[in-house]
C-alpha positions, 0 to 999 in steps of 0.5 A: 481104153488102154493103160499107159502107166502101171505103178505097182507096190512102189517105195522110195526110202531116202537114208538119213545123214547122221552126225559124226557123234550119232554114227559113233553111238549107234550103227542103226540106219534111218530112212525117210519113208517118202513113198511107202508101198503105193499102186495106181494106174492111168489110162491113155488120155486120163488126167490123175491128180495126186493131192496132198499136203507138203511132204505127203510124197506127191513129187517124189512119186512124180520123179520116180515115174520119170526115173529121175529117182531110183525106186527102193522097190516096186515096178513102174511100167510105162507103155509096156516098158519096165522103167526100172530096166531102162538105161543109156540110150533107152532112158534118152528115148524113153524121156522123149515120151515122158516129160516134166512141167517143173513148178518153179520156172525160174529155177528150171530155166538157166539164166544164161540161155535165151528162151528159144535156145532152151526149147530148142536144145530138147529137140537137139538133144534128142536128135529130132529133125534138122537144125532148121526144122528144130528152129522152126518147131521152137518158133511154132510152140512158142506161139502155140503156148501164147508168146505171140509173136515168137520174134519178141520172145526167142532171144530173151533171157528168162528174167526179161519175162513175167512169171506167167510168160516163164511158165508158158516157156516151161510148158513149151519146152516139155511139149516141143517133142510131142510127148505121150505123158506129161507130169505137171508138179504144181504148175501154177503154184508160182504164177500170179493169181491173175493168170492161173486160170489162163495157164490151166486152160491152156494145159487143158487145150494142149491136152486135147490138141496133143492127145496127152495124158497128164499126171497132176501133182498139187495140194490144191483140191479146188484146182484138181477138181477143175482139171483132173478126172480122177484123184488120188489122196496121199498122206505121209507116203501112202495113198489113202483114197482114189477114184473118179473126181465126182465120186471123191468130191461127192462121197469122200470116204476117208476122214483126211479127204473130208478135211481137205474138202472142208478147207476149200473156200466157197465164194459165198460170204453167207455160207456156214462152213464146218471146217475139219482140222486134223488134231496135232501135227503131221508125224515124222516120215522117218518114224511113221505111225504104226497101223493107219498113217492118219490115225493119230490125227483122225477123229474117228480112230479106234484101237484097230487103227493103231494096230493094223494098216488098212489096205485100199479096198473098192467100195464102189466101182473105181472108188477105193479107200484105205480105212477101217471106218470109212465115212458114208 
């Protein structure tokens, strides 16, 4: 199976804005280490889930892959192209093959633009087909995502739709260009619980139909287990563990992965669960801990954990962990 995305030593540091007085007393610059030297790859047709708490760097990683944010260093190669070197007309053509499903459809859809026009604009901007063909493709994709009949939705505004319907519009807008790769950034976070399963089922059906590769961004390991084939666990800008879904869920190696898995609710009121709650608070990404990022909160940390940073190492085929003392 051929690779479609190769991310190598990717970093993104955001400069911290200082007050006037801080600038007077110090010239030293501070940075938020949003993504700090991560590497991963994806094969065509794969579904990779990047999982972690808020502030772990998941969404920044997704936006870096789409070139919505410029990396501080590292490389992103998509379908043989170096994303960092693309510009002008090239970046427009590139985005035709990589699309984003936003977390909040209310924020990503203009309240002044009708649903049909919002979807059709993607085709128009890319110069795809004639105006009449663009309209026909827009109608077809509306029906394919479950907004039937299309005539009931084409001329509506986003505020006239339910949350689930707006999310279907965002999915339709992402897929109307027939992309190869789709980033889904918390795609069901803003949807009612009653329709979340329907949205996920729709996305899996569309993946097969359009032969898509998905990068799922989520904080919900249960959802990742349902949808994804591979899992990457992120914490404070670092990937701590990655591997096939079955391996990560059945044999978690990193203490942070164990803590995340212990938080998944089980539909059995009699089940006795051992909750693993990391101590303390998440450290600041402006001044991350030396050594292992997780060591201040880890119940198994030893002296070496605060002195040296563990690297991702393969313990089983395709199963990697960055930990000096992985759980077995």
